[in-house]
TILUM-84629 format. One line per field, with one value per residue: x, y, z of N, C-alpha, C in turn; residue number from 1. Coordinates in pm, whole numbers, always signed. Example, Ala and Ser with C-alpha at 12.3 -4.5 7.8 and 13.67 -1.06 7.14 Angstrom:
nx <- +1319;+1285
ny <- -569;-225
nz <- +780;+708
cax <- +1230;+1367
cay <- -450;-106
caz <- +780;+714
cx <- +1320;+1290
cy <- -330;+3
cz <- +780;+787
n <- 1;2
This chain:
nx <- +16365;+16336;+16489;+16342;+16110;+16202;+16219;+15964;+15779;+15528;+15521;+15720;+15976;+16029;+16045;+16175;+16167;+16366;+16406;+16451;+16636;+16775;+17075;+17420;+17508;+17402;+17311;+17157;+17128;+16949;+16698;+16426;+16104;+15904;+16028;+16072;+16289;+16508;+16625;+16711;+16841;+17107;+17198;+17167;+17248;+17338;+17583;+17581;+17597;+17415;+17495;+17597;+17364;+17214;+17382;+17361;+17086;+17083;+17230;+17086;+16823;+16610;+16583;+16380;+16274;+16342;+16296;+16453;+16527;+16711;+16832;+17011;+17095;+17268;+17472;+17574;+17827;+17853;+17769;+17861;+17922;+17670;+17524;+17669;+17621;+17346;+17330;+17478;+17317;+17093;+16861;+16534;+16352;+16290;+16443;+16475;+16535;+16647;+16724;+16921;+17188;+17340;+17387;+17570;+17585;+17345;+17174;+17240;+17123;+16856;+16825;+16859;+16632;+16614;+16571;+16333;+16326;+16253;+16167;+16111;+15968;+15786;+15716;+15643;+15787;+16089;+16098;+15907;+16007;+16255;+16161;+16035;+16233;+16461;+16695;+16831;+16795;+16638;+16631;+16855;+16781;+16558;+16688;+16843;+16640;+16539;+16757;+16777;+16531;+16565;+16657;+16470;+16125;+16056;+15954;+15776;+15724;+15471;+15429;+15168;+15139;+14959;+14866;+15115;+15220;+14993;+14872;+14758;+14971;+15199;+15109;+15036;+15280;+15449;+15312;+15358;+15630;+15634;+15488;+15659;+15873;+15750;+15669;+15569;+15330;+15337;+15117;+15105;+15097;+15168;+15342;+15326;+15073;+14918;+14715;+14497;+14184;+14154;+14186;+13968;+14112;+14336;+14212;+14113;+14353;+14457;+14262;+14306;+14568;+14528;+14350;+14520;+14712;+14558;+14479;+14726;+14791;+14930;+15033;+14927;+14952;+14794;+14914;+14786;+14819;+14851;+14612;+14397;+14169;+14005;+13927;+13678;+13562;+13745;+13721;+13452;+13469;+13596;+13873;+14047;+14239
ny <- -6333;-6436;-6669;-6808;-6855;-7036;-7277;-7372;-7576;-7541;-7272;-7200;-6996;-6914;-6729;-6414;-6062;-5803;-5468;-5124;-4899;-5040;-5082;-4994;-4830;-4859;-4736;-4520;-4445;-4277;-4018;-4044;-3901;-3995;-4136;-4229;-4261;-4100;-3941;-4118;-4341;-4558;-4441;-4548;-4617;-4865;-5126;-5335;-5448;-5487;-5724;-5873;-5910;-6065;-6290;-6378;-6438;-6643;-6836;-6887;-6938;-7142;-7036;-7000;-6821;-6490;-6147;-5869;-5543;-5340;-5050;-4972;-5245;-5282;-5099;-5150;-5188;-5445;-5607;-5831;-6022;-6058;-6161;-6399;-6528;-6561;-6743;-6958;-7033;-7113;-6960;-6838;-6567;-6213;-5936;-5595;-5324;-5014;-5020;-4867;-4941;-5204;-5544;-5827;-6056;-6052;-6104;-6371;-6484;-6434;-6584;-6851;-6882;-6821;-6566;-6307;-6017;-5688;-5384;-5047;-4839;-4627;-4424;-4306;-4160;-3968;-3711;-3708;-3919;-3813;-3608;-3748;-3926;-3778;-3789;-3781;-4036;-4207;-4346;-4506;-4673;-4801;-4939;-5116;-5259;-5395;-5561;-5716;-5845;-6026;-6256;-6378;-6348;-6031;-5806;-5506;-5211;-4969;-4686;-4498;-4157;-3898;-3645;-3629;-3860;-3983;-3945;-3994;-4015;-4098;-4335;-4495;-4498;-4629;-4873;-4967;-5020;-5221;-5415;-5463;-5594;-5804;-5798;-5863;-5668;-5448;-5267;-4983;-4730;-4402;-4436;-4261;-4173;-4390;-4462;-4315;-4290;-4380;-4126;-3996;-3964;-4125;-4373;-4394;-4406;-4650;-4820;-4774;-4871;-5142;-5215;-5179;-5376;-5609;-5593;-5624;-5874;-5914;-6016;-5886;-5717;-5573;-5380;-5435;-5350;-5082;-4992;-5070;-4945;-4917;-5161;-5296;-5133;-5155;-5427;-5447;-5314;-5494;-5511;-5659;-5954
nz <- -9006;-9265;-9246;-9055;-9198;-9382;-9246;-9218;-9399;-9516;-9539;-9706;-9838;-10155;-10349;-10417;-10405;-10489;-10454;-10568;-10359;-10179;-9980;-10064;-10269;-10526;-10846;-11096;-11448;-11559;-11513;-11419;-11427;-11263;-11064;-10729;-10573;-10588;-10388;-10196;-10297;-10273;-10038;-9791;-9449;-9372;-9425;-9606;-9946;-10258;-10384;-10168;-10020;-10201;-10211;-9948;-9931;-10117;-9985;-9750;-9822;-10023;-10300;-10585;-10761;-10863;-10854;-10976;-10905;-10834;-10842;-11145;-11314;-11530;-11507;-11265;-11017;-10937;-11137;-11301;-11107;-10992;-11209;-11251;-11006;-11027;-11240;-11128;-10913;-11040;-11071;-11162;-11307;-11307;-11460;-11418;-11624;-11773;-12031;-12152;-12164;-12334;-12260;-12311;-12150;-12012;-12221;-12257;-12028;-12084;-12314;-12230;-12088;-11818;-11737;-11757;-11930;-11838;-11964;-11918;-12126;-12184;-12362;-12696;-12870;-12926;-12811;-12601;-12451;-12362;-12203;-11998;-11905;-11871;-12017;-12342;-12528;-12676;-12929;-12903;-12689;-12802;-13008;-12853;-12730;-12952;-13008;-12772;-12790;-12990;-12884;-12707;-12604;-12462;-12196;-12233;-12070;-12008;-11847;-11758;-11776;-11688;-11907;-12017;-12157;-12251;-12494;-12836;-13024;-12878;-12752;-12970;-13106;-12922;-12919;-13177;-13168;-12973;-13110;-13324;-13205;-13088;-12814;-12471;-12320;-12050;-11862;-11675;-11412;-11280;-10986;-10778;-10756;-10712;-10540;-10607;-10782;-11131;-11376;-11635;-11871;-11822;-11805;-12064;-12203;-12114;-12222;-12494;-12525;-12460;-12666;-12884;-12831;-12851;-13118;-13239;-13163;-12928;-12601;-12284;-11966;-11689;-11428;-11143;-10882;-10893;-10972;-10823;-10713;-10925;-11015;-11058;-11252;-11465;-11511;-11592;-11830;-11982;-11987;-11841;-11832
cax <- +16232;+16352;+16537;+16230;+16019;+16262;+16200;+15824;+15759;+15405;+15544;+15852;+16002;+16104;+16045;+16221;+16164;+16459;+16370;+16531;+16639;+16865;+17204;+17533;+17549;+17349;+17274;+17084;+17180;+16839;+16640;+16284;+16022;+15817;+16107;+16060;+16407;+16620;+16690;+16754;+16911;+17248;+17237;+17137;+17364;+17386;+17703;+17567;+17562;+17315;+17555;+17604;+17227;+17181;+17459;+17303;+16959;+17114;+17280;+16989;+16692;+16606;+16512;+16359;+16236;+16395;+16271;+16563;+16506;+16794;+16909;+17024;+17191;+17365;+17586;+17609;+17964;+17845;+17691;+17907;+17907;+17527;+17486;+17729;+17547;+17217;+17352;+17523;+17206;+16984;+16740;+16449;+16288;+16275;+16538;+16424;+16640;+16595;+16760;+17018;+17313;+17320;+17482;+17562;+17561;+17201;+17117;+17257;+17022;+16727;+16825;+16839;+16501;+16618;+16536;+16244;+16374;+16146;+16217;+16006;+15994;+15702;+15697;+15641;+15876;+16206;+16071;+15840;+16102;+16351;+16087;+16007;+16352;+16567;+16812;+16793;+16856;+16525;+16667;+16951;+16705;+16478;+16781;+16877;+16519;+16534;+16862;+16737;+16413;+16604;+16689;+16346;+16029;+16079;+15840;+15788;+15630;+15426;+15374;+15084;+15158;+14849;+14906;+15251;+15237;+14867;+14817;+14756;+15101;+15288;+15055;+15047;+15422;+15494;+15248;+15426;+15758;+15602;+15449;+15777;+15961;+15664;+15685;+15455;+15315;+15297;+15053;+15110;+15072;+15258;+15323;+15303;+14928;+14858;+14596;+14388;+14113;+14199;+14116;+13909;+14217;+14416;+14130;+14111;+14486;+14463;+14175;+14372;+14681;+14474;+14299;+14636;+14771;+14469;+14488;+14857;+14811;+15029;+14987;+14941;+14920;+14773;+14969;+14666;+14853;+14843;+14480;+14300;+14045;+13926;+13921;+13544;+13542;+13828;+13662;+13329;+13507;+13659;+14015;+14126;+14245
cay <- -6366;-6522;-6799;-6875;-6901;-7151;-7397;-7415;-7616;-7484;-7130;-7192;-6877;-6954;-6617;-6292;-5941;-5703;-5346;-5004;-4844;-5120;-5017;-5038;-4736;-4886;-4609;-4525;-4352;-4192;-3933;-4057;-3804;-4063;-4210;-4179;-4302;-4013;-3885;-4222;-4449;-4571;-4358;-4618;-4622;-5001;-5149;-5439;-5410;-5575;-5855;-5944;-5949;-6176;-6406;-6422;-6504;-6768;-6933;-6916;-6973;-7221;-6946;-7045;-6707;-6363;-6024;-5780;-5404;-5264;-4960;-5015;-5354;-5276;-5015;-5186;-5238;-5588;-5667;-5963;-6114;-6087;-6251;-6529;-6589;-6599;-6867;-7065;-7075;-7163;-6882;-6785;-6445;-6094;-5827;-5466;-5236;-4908;-5050;-4772;-5014;-5342;-5635;-5961;-6158;-6052;-6178;-6514;-6523;-6433;-6692;-6982;-6885;-6797;-6427;-6225;-5880;-5589;-5251;-4947;-4742;-4514;-4319;-4351;-4076;-3922;-3589;-3745;-4001;-3723;-3535;-3839;-3994;-3682;-3810;-3797;-4159;-4290;-4436;-4604;-4770;-4882;-5030;-5222;-5342;-5482;-5662;-5809;-5921;-6129;-6378;-6436;-6242;-5945;-5725;-5361;-5146;-4832;-4619;-4388;-4030;-3816;-3516;-3635;-3964;-4054;-3901;-4096;-4032;-4178;-4470;-4571;-4517;-4738;-4998;-5012;-5079;-5349;-5509;-5495;-5690;-5907;-5791;-5867;-5529;-5424;-5136;-4939;-4587;-4330;-4494;-4155;-4149;-4521;-4477;-4234;-4351;-4339;-4017;-4038;-3972;-4244;-4489;-4399;-4450;-4794;-4884;-4766;-4964;-5277;-5236;-5194;-5506;-5711;-5584;-5672;-6011;-5911;-6034;-5767;-5729;-5449;-5391;-5397;-5282;-4939;-4962;-5147;-4871;-4920;-5299;-5327;-5057;-5217;-5557;-5425;-5269;-5606;-5481;-5752;-6088
caz <- -9057;-9381;-9199;-8988;-9303;-9450;-9167;-9224;-9539;-9570;-9560;-9767;-9918;-10274;-10440;-10351;-10485;-10440;-10525;-10551;-10225;-10097;-9960;-10144;-10371;-10659;-10906;-11222;-11547;-11603;-11409;-11452;-11356;-11166;-10968;-10592;-10497;-10619;-10268;-10102;-10363;-10240;-9924;-9666;-9359;-9358;-9503;-9707;-10082;-10318;-10408;-10041;-9986;-10288;-10166;-9821;-9960;-10185;-9887;-9645;-9876;-10146;-10391;-10723;-10845;-10813;-10930;-10941;-10946;-10739;-10925;-11284;-11309;-11638;-11466;-11128;-10999;-10905;-11245;-11344;-10994;-10978;-11319;-11224;-10895;-11083;-11315;-11039;-10828;-11123;-11046;-11268;-11259;-11390;-11444;-11463;-11672;-11857;-12168;-12207;-12187;-12378;-12193;-12372;-12048;-11985;-12335;-12230;-11930;-12155;-12413;-12166;-12024;-11674;-11710;-11840;-11923;-11834;-11995;-11911;-12232;-12137;-12463;-12835;-12950;-12853;-12733;-12476;-12375;-12295;-12101;-11887;-11856;-11838;-12102;-12483;-12580;-12717;-13039;-12849;-12611;-12895;-13072;-12757;-12718;-13069;-12994;-12666;-12831;-13085;-12810;-12653;-12578;-12347;-12153;-12246;-11979;-12038;-11729;-11806;-11706;-11737;-11961;-12070;-12259;-12275;-12622;-12942;-13089;-12794;-12731;-13096;-13135;-12834;-12962;-13297;-13125;-12907;-13215;-13405;-13134;-13031;-12669;-12380;-12276;-11912;-11854;-11536;-11396;-11191;-10853;-10680;-10746;-10727;-10456;-10661;-10895;-11263;-11444;-11762;-11973;-11792;-11842;-12211;-12247;-12089;-12322;-12624;-12523;-12465;-12802;-12973;-12805;-12906;-13264;-13281;-13115;-12820;-12464;-12202;-11824;-11614;-11293;-11068;-10758;-10917;-11025;-10746;-10690;-11048;-11061;-11111;-11376;-11568;-11541;-11669;-11965;-12051;-12004;-11761;-11887
cx <- +16241;+16396;+16425;+16133;+16071;+16230;+16058;+15789;+15634;+15416;+15680;+15866;+16088;+16112;+16081;+16217;+16257;+16440;+16460;+16524;+16726;+17000;+17308;+17570;+17500;+17289;+17193;+17146;+17070;+16786;+16489;+16198;+15936;+15894;+16098;+16184;+16528;+16695;+16749;+16841;+17060;+17292;+17202;+17264;+17416;+17498;+17686;+17547;+17467;+17371;+17560;+17465;+17183;+17254;+17400;+17172;+16983;+17162;+17170;+16855;+16706;+16526;+16500;+16335;+16285;+16356;+16372;+16537;+16583;+16883;+16913;+17135;+17299;+17485;+17627;+17754;+17968;+17778;+17734;+17895;+17762;+17482;+17543;+17656;+17412;+17228;+17386;+17409;+17089;+16853;+16665;+16387;+16292;+16385;+16476;+16541;+16576;+16638;+16865;+17148;+17280;+17428;+17465;+17531;+17414;+17128;+17127;+17152;+16883;+16717;+16800;+16711;+16500;+16579;+16432;+16290;+16257;+16207;+16100;+16036;+15914;+15680;+15695;+15722;+15986;+16181;+16007;+15932;+16198;+16285;+16065;+16135;+16467;+16692;+16762;+16861;+16749;+16565;+16765;+16877;+16623;+16567;+16821;+16760;+16512;+16639;+16826;+16625;+16445;+16631;+16563;+16251;+16064;+15950;+15872;+15681;+15596;+15359;+15297;+15101;+15061;+14901;+15044;+15263;+15108;+14797;+14830;+14894;+15193;+15238;+15069;+15193;+15481;+15439;+15315;+15560;+15733;+15563;+15570;+15865;+15882;+15677;+15555;+15447;+15266;+15243;+15044;+15075;+15170;+15237;+15301;+15155;+14851;+14732;+14480;+14314;+14168;+14119;+14056;+14016;+14309;+14341;+14127;+14244;+14503;+14382;+14242;+14490;+14633;+14423;+14414;+14702;+14688;+14479;+14618;+14884;+14914;+14963;+15008;+14900;+14899;+14827;+14863;+14698;+14844;+14704;+14368;+14166;+13952;+13906;+13786;+13520;+13621;+13772;+13537;+13359;+13577;+13808;+14105;+14122;+14314
cy <- -6460;-6662;-6878;-6931;-7024;-7282;-7451;-7446;-7555;-7334;-7105;-7068;-6917;-6841;-6490;-6176;-5839;-5577;-5230;-4952;-4924;-5050;-5062;-4947;-4768;-4758;-4630;-4423;-4270;-4114;-3928;-3967;-3867;-4137;-4147;-4208;-4210;-3961;-3991;-4329;-4447;-4494;-4421;-4629;-4763;-5028;-5252;-5380;-5515;-5715;-5936;-5992;-6068;-6303;-6463;-6496;-6639;-6876;-6978;-6967;-7055;-7144;-7011;-6927;-6578;-6251;-5921;-5641;-5312;-5167;-5012;-5119;-5342;-5188;-5044;-5231;-5387;-5667;-5810;-6066;-6154;-6186;-6390;-6602;-6639;-6732;-6983;-7121;-7132;-7090;-6854;-6656;-6334;-5993;-5700;-5378;-5126;-4923;-4958;-4843;-5158;-5431;-5775;-6069;-6165;-6124;-6328;-6565;-6529;-6557;-6828;-6990;-6858;-6654;-6378;-6081;-5784;-5451;-5153;-4836;-4614;-4403;-4382;-4263;-4020;-3801;-3622;-3829;-3912;-3647;-3621;-3889;-3901;-3696;-3837;-3921;-4258;-4391;-4543;-4712;-4860;-4982;-5145;-5315;-5442;-5593;-5763;-5901;-6029;-6263;-6452;-6320;-6164;-5874;-5578;-5297;-5006;-4777;-4496;-4267;-3929;-3680;-3515;-3736;-4039;-4007;-4011;-4122;-4121;-4320;-4554;-4595;-4629;-4871;-5054;-5078;-5215;-5455;-5555;-5600;-5802;-5914;-5822;-5729;-5523;-5281;-5096;-4790;-4530;-4378;-4388;-4128;-4281;-4539;-4390;-4311;-4300;-4219;-4072;-4054;-4091;-4370;-4505;-4449;-4599;-4869;-4886;-4863;-5109;-5309;-5258;-5330;-5618;-5712;-5641;-5816;-6022;-5942;-5907;-5797;-5590;-5469;-5341;-5331;-5132;-4896;-5027;-5076;-4875;-5062;-5329;-5257;-5118;-5353;-5542;-5385;-5378;-5589;-5576;-5890;-6180
cz <- -9177;-9339;-9132;-9091;-9373;-9378;-9170;-9370;-9599;-9593;-9625;-9855;-10037;-10377;-10364;-10450;-10420;-10522;-10490;-10408;-10131;-10084;-10062;-10259;-10511;-10717;-11033;-11317;-11613;-11484;-11430;-11364;-11248;-11058;-10829;-10508;-10518;-10498;-10177;-10166;-10329;-10118;-9790;-9581;-9339;-9457;-9615;-9846;-10140;-10340;-10279;-9998;-10071;-10244;-10039;-9845;-10029;-10091;-9792;-9697;-10003;-10250;-10529;-10816;-10780;-10908;-10883;-10997;-10851;-10814;-11067;-11294;-11416;-11606;-11322;-11120;-10970;-11017;-11276;-11231;-10974;-11085;-11297;-11113;-10944;-11157;-11223;-10954;-10909;-11102;-11176;-11217;-11360;-11356;-11500;-11502;-11757;-12002;-12229;-12245;-12224;-12317;-12250;-12271;-12008;-12098;-12313;-12133;-11994;-12244;-12349;-12085;-11876;-11638;-11809;-11822;-11933;-11855;-11997;-12011;-12212;-12239;-12601;-12926;-12862;-12766;-12599;-12388;-12297;-12182;-11977;-11822;-11822;-11921;-12245;-12541;-12627;-12823;-12992;-12772;-12703;-12969;-12981;-12734;-12833;-13060;-12886;-12713;-12933;-13014;-12765;-12623;-12452;-12310;-12176;-12160;-12029;-11912;-11776;-11715;-11765;-11784;-12022;-12183;-12290;-12402;-12727;-13001;-13008;-12777;-12856;-13133;-13051;-12882;-13086;-13263;-13061;-13009;-13294;-13338;-13067;-12878;-12597;-12316;-12132;-11903;-11708;-11528;-11295;-11047;-10746;-10661;-10751;-10645;-10501;-10770;-11027;-11313;-11574;-11869;-11948;-11837;-11993;-12266;-12228;-12194;-12458;-12632;-12534;-12605;-12900;-12956;-12868;-13057;-13317;-13238;-13005;-12685;-12385;-12058;-11768;-11474;-11195;-10934;-10769;-10963;-10946;-10728;-10812;-11100;-11125;-11244;-11491;-11609;-11627;-11812;-12044;-12073;-11927;-11825;-11786
n <- 1;2;3;4;5;6;7;8;9;10;11;12;13;14;15;16;17;18;19;20;21;22;23;24;25;26;27;28;29;30;31;32;33;34;35;36;37;38;39;40;41;42;43;44;45;46;47;48;49;50;51;52;53;54;55;56;57;58;59;60;61;62;63;64;65;66;67;68;69;70;71;72;73;74;75;76;77;78;79;80;81;82;83;84;85;86;87;88;89;90;91;92;93;94;95;96;97;98;99;100;101;102;103;104;105;106;107;108;109;110;111;112;113;114;115;116;117;118;119;120;121;122;123;124;125;126;127;128;129;130;131;132;133;134;135;136;137;138;139;140;141;142;143;144;145;146;147;148;149;150;151;152;153;154;155;156;157;158;159;160;161;162;163;164;165;166;167;168;169;170;171;172;173;174;175;176;177;178;179;180;181;182;183;184;185;186;187;188;189;190;191;192;193;194;195;196;197;198;199;200;201;202;203;204;205;206;207;208;209;210;211;212;213;214;215;216;217;218;219;220;221;222;223;224;225;226;227;228;229;230;231;232;233;234;235;236;237;238;239;240;241
């Protein structure tokens, strides 16, 4: 299908999104409560690994943009080969990481503008972070965020989890971190309930995050794929930009 798309200039495939669940044993060093891939990650019966898939796409397609979310790249056994391939192909795009491990080579990609780094922090304090992520390393992640942000603007994601991190302390704590590093804020929600309308508390949390971003002069994006049922409501409230 990809090769066929390449031959039709009006349907040229130049952007590829590779997401968690691909074969090859890619793993993660956190145990996020909202992750839906815990039972399948790295257990596909196919033999290809992520590096081979990237190499194949690089050979067959004239890719310009790549979004990479295949397990945790910072602990991938193919990390250096993937980064080298990224540089050699001249790709631009987004790398998703949890920020637990700092990698200088990723900083290089950020610095030259070929990568936007996306880190899902999801909390404003260590207690909530540990509850969501399953590992007590909030301060370490925040420190790595600060180091990455010294190179170029990064994205900080906040996945709203009703009853867990939608309180004032967490939202304001996260907002302070985002302001400190001048991040672009990505506001999302639990993908397990993405087809449900927003609850009042979720909606209030989104409003509070948006207000905090505006007050701090930060750019923000709502991941509408997780909020489509509330598009009109969000638009009427002036939360969409």
